[in-house]
C-alpha positions, 0 to 999 in steps of 0.5 A: 565443495571448494571455494570457486575463486580461491585462486590468486589473480596472478595464477595463469591458465597453465598453473590451473591446468596442472591441477589434479584430475579430480579438480579438472573433473570437478569443473569449477577450476576451469570456470575460474580460469574463464573468469580470469580470462574473460575479464582480463581486459577490464580494469579493476574499476569494473566492480570485480575488486570492489565486490571481493574487497567489499564489506563483509556480511553484517556482523562478520567482522565481529566473529572472533569477539562473538565466539563466546557471545550469543548476540551473533548471527552465526553458528557456534563456529562463527563461520556459518551464517544463521539464515533462518530460525525456528522456535518451539516449546517442548510440551511433551506432545509426542505427535509434535515431537514426531513432526519436528523429527521428520521435518528436520530430517527432510530439511537435512536431506535438502542440504540445510545445516541445523543447530539447536539451542537448548531451552536451558540457554533461553531466558524463559527456560522453555523455548528451543531455537533451531538455527538453519544455515544454507550452504553454498550448494543449496543456495546455488541449486535454488537460486537457479530454481528461483531464477535469482538474478546475479551480477556478471558485469558492472554497469557502464551506463551513468545515471543522469543527474541535474548538477545545476540543481544539486544545491537545491536538493542537497538538504534532502539528500542522504549520504551516497553509501546509504542511497547506493549501498552497492555498485550497479551491475548488469545481471542475469538469472543464476545458473549453477552450470555457469558459475564462472559467468558471474562475478563470484569473488566471495561465496559467503557474501555473493548472495545477500541475507535477503536472498538467502532467507528467501531461498530457505523459506522456499524450502521450508514452505515445501518440506514435508513432515511425514516419514519416507514410507508415508504419503500424506500431502497435507503434512507439508510446509512450515505454515501448517507446522506453525498453525498446529503449534509444532513450532511457535515462530519462524523468522530470519534474523536482523543483523543488529541488536535492538537496544544498540539502536535504542542507545544510539551506540555504534553498530555499523549494520544495514539495520542501524543505517536504516534506523539512523537515516530513515526511521527517525522522525527528524529525518522526515524531510530526507529522501528514503534510502530505497536501495538499502530498503530493497537490499535489506527487506526485499523488493516487495517492501521496497516498492511499497515505500517507493510508492508511498514516498512518491505519493507523498511527494505529489501530495505536496503540490495538491496540498499547496493548491488546496491551501491557495483555494482555501485562502481565497475563500478566507480572503473573499469572506467579506464579499459573500453577499449571500451570507450577509443577507442571511445574517442581516436582521432586516432580511434574514431576520424577517424571513420565517422558514417552514419547520424542518421536521414534524411536530417537534420542529418550530418555525424558525428565522433564517438568520439563525443559520448565519454562522453555518452560511459563513463556514460554508463559504470557506469551501463553497466558492469559485476557487473550489471549481478550479481546484476540482479541475486541478485535482482531476489533472493532478491524479493523472500526473500522479499515476503517469509519473508513478509508472515512469518511476516504477519502470525505473525501479523495475530495471534497477532492481532486476524485475523487468522479466519477473512477471512471467517467472512469478506465475510459474515459480511462485505457486503457493504450497497450499495449492500444491497440497490441496489440489490432488488432480494433475494435468500436463502444462501445454507450455512446459509439458510437465504435470502440474496440479490444477483445480477442477472447474466444478470445484472452482465454480462452487468456491467462487459462488460461495465467495461471491455470496459471502461478499454480497452478504457483507456489502448488504450488511454495510448498506443496512447499517448505513440505512440505520444511520440515516434513520438515526439522523432523521429520528434524532433531528427532531430531538435536537430540534426540540432541545434547541428550539431557537438557536439565537435565544440567549439562554441557549448558549450552545445554540449560538454555535450548534444548530440541529443540522450540525449536531445531527451531522456530527453525532451521525458521523461519529456513530458511522465511524464506530460502525466502520471500525467494527465491521472492518474488524470482522470482515478482514477475517472473513475476506481472508477465509474466503480467499483461502477457500478459493485456493488461488494458484500463485501468491500474486493471484492470492493477493489480487483476489484479497485486494479486490474483496477488501477494497470493494468492502472498504469502498462501501464501508468508508464512502457510503455515508459521504455518498449519501450526504453528497448525492441524496440528502436534501434531494428528495424532500418534497415540499410542505404540502407533500413531504417525502418520508423514508420507507413511506408515510407510516414511518414518520421519518421525514427525509432530511433537508439541507441547510439554506447554505447547502449540504456542502458544509455537512459533506465537509464535516462528514469527510473530516470526521471519517478521514481524520478519525481513521488516520488518527486511529490508524496511527495509534494502532500502528505506533502504540500497540506494537510498542506496548506489546514489544515492551511487555514481551522483552521487559526481562531481556532488556535488563539481561547481559548482552552476552547472554541475551541471544540475537534470536531471542531478541528477534523472537519477542518482536512482532511477526510481520505476516505475508499480507502485512503490506496489504493493510498498509496499501489499503490504508493509503488507497482509502485515503487516496479515495477521500482526497480525490472522490470528495476533494471538492468539498474540502480542499484541505484534505490533501494537506491533512493527507500530506501531514499524515503520510509524512508521519506514516512513512517514519512510523512504518520505517520505525516499525520495520526496524525496531518493532517487527521481526525481519520479514522474509524477502519477496519479490514484486514487480509493481504494486499489483492490483492496487494500480488498477484500483487507483486508475478506477478511483481516478476516473470515478473522482472526475464524475463525483467531483463534477456532481458535487459541484453541480448538485451539492454545492450552491455554485450553479444556482448562484451563477444562474441567478447572477447571469440570468435573473439578477437585475443589477448583475450582482448577488443582491436578492439571491436568498429571497430568490432561492426560497419558495413561499408556502401558505401556513394554513395549508400545512397538514396538522401532522406537519405542524409544530405541537406548540405553534400558536397562530400569529395573524401577522404571519401567513406564509413560510419559506422553504428551499426550492424553486416553486410557484407561490400560493395563488398562482395558477401553477402553485407549488409546481417547479418554476422555469428557473428550476429547469434552467438551473437543472440544465446548467447543472447537467451542462456543467457536468458534461463540460467538466468531465469532457475537459478533464478527461481530454486533458487526462488522456492527452497527458497519459499519451504525452508521458511515456510509461518507460523513460528513454534511458531505461529502455536504452539500459534494458537493450544494453543489458540484453546485448551484453548478456548475449555477448558474454554468454557467447564468449563464455561458451567459446572459452569453456569449450577451449578450456575443456579441450585444453584440459582433455589434451593435458589429461589424455596426451595420447588423444593429441597424437592420434589426431592428424595435423589437418584434424587438429587445425579443424578442431582449433578453428571450431573452438 
């Protein structure tokens, strides 16, 4: 096929019309003439010349020097680009050889060009590499099938910039050629019948490598490997060939060798630019080159990094506010009257507290919890209420502004109309293979595969039962951890009899409550990791079993299953400490037990300072532990595996260590690889929103983690992973709805934490309703009820207790009438006042935050006005240019027909000729 724009610019329409009949019949010359005419009135600044004179394919300039060099992205002829590579080991298995033979023959029937590298040329002397090139005819055919958008005119709408803020943002900006690797064009879905409509100035570079490998993978995923006479629908697609060992790997190539990057040598390629300006940790304060990421890896990976970067930017504001609230707690440390009374030897030292467990726990002095009460004040203070309300508004701003950022990216990356296309064009090969039933599509009127309702219901029931079983398993494990907390508390209490005794040095810093909380949190974290390991595989298996129709459905179903499991797995222990611990304890004469009185597992009590400090401990251990473990997994494991795989090749001559072998030893990035990246961040989002009232520094920890996360992920993509197959995604998918649900739930959880877990409401009720001098003096004595020691059941008494005639009562945390009162041990009116205040606070806080949330959501439009204008402008131009194209095409075809068939011109009367001219 001839090059479409091989004619020089100065060629005229007459010169083109003098071509041979075969050229005219072929069509492209006519379309090329239209391209010249249609854009003749536009200056060279419209992007046509810039596209034709733009940078060649990465590595193309090295073609001559790499003819004898195997470190190249081209075939041996140095012209045809390698779009995909398949590898296999010839183990003399005749079935595998037959599959490869049939599969490769079918690929050639599709028009792909193949070239094999013999195993003798590989470093291990046993691996064959099959290089695949998609010629222009194949690219244009499948670009039309996939409705890939192509440029037809350079955009004439300028990007708005705040020039007066340039000096502020300058240190964070990257060079313009990195941020905008190509001009901005108006685009239209490619149509091979209208190639002249598009800005095609070099067909070798018209489709970028990311688009080329996407097209080739589309063919590979649907190519059969059975002979022409047989029809075995199961024998289809590269995925099955990889799973049965026929091929060992399938991947597109990076455009630059790995250790050129490592040595920081000159390697002007997109991969090197990504490493230099994005993947290095010293660039942590720089903006991300999102357009270059999208150009190299595809829109799906680009939208992930855009979301992660925006989330990190917004975390900065939450982190600053969290630090301010924590600083307030530190500065008001000396004004904490409650802690002063607890630590006072005459007040806290004179209050004898009832045993916290049966038999093993002694009576104890209140001032033994002095340190924990001071620690609790750092997070449980008036500033925490303000921070909880602020986070409710922050999460709304984050989600609304992300919608605007996403809308802008949708337009700039040509994803505005992609949602509908994806449903029709991205049908999974597995669905086409396994669904043998066919029915007519009511819209397209074409026969398509479908899954019968009975089969679908059976699969969904099995899937639902599996999810319920695993969620129940998590709940059972959490109950086991709670039982551990109840059982081990008595053991710690017997070891640390009196935390203030000099011989028990550890008791100065660790109370039985703290020891129990820390060890239980660590055990819970280990259980979380173990269950995650197994459930990930189960979730993928049951999602495969459901046979979703499209890739979008597959990812959304897997997302819902995994997040439901992870939600229960990660957050259940925090929910227990926040909303259940210390709430169902009973009182000395009538304690409550887990699983009834026969278990001897008495429900836990909160520290006199409240359960908030324990919730903080739980949150820090699980959140920080997960982030630390995740970073170790993401950074160290790929590095060690790749080092081990490529240790021989690094010492080989660069000319003999081929580009495909360099990429072959890298780790494979699966199609659901981004799923785990999203899941990690959304779980973190839950930690900093659902329980942020207990730990205002959580956003700061998340900010530090995400700064590292972005660069670690960038480093992995550029140096540790094979180049992923480019794929499109309009947005972050089901994660958007999950974030919205978590945001709404976070308002409720934080309101309940402030009301029931924090000690703020009881303090406020005492200050404004029960304090005699409008101060917090006497609050501790007011918040502790009295119980007669002689009335304690023998089963609840300490084993080594010796009756002291000077002490007849002990204190416990509750609001009940004292012994001797006509309503002894019943709740006092203050208890009901506090409960009413808690409920009023929850209702007030929820309504205030929700009203502000919905008002902000209504106030901020989802799509910026300039993006709406650009969308309308592009649609208008498409219609105008298509109309001009059709008119010019008719004119050129008529002119060509008059030249090739002059007798037809004489057969027309003057009147008829005028009518034809007017119609054209």
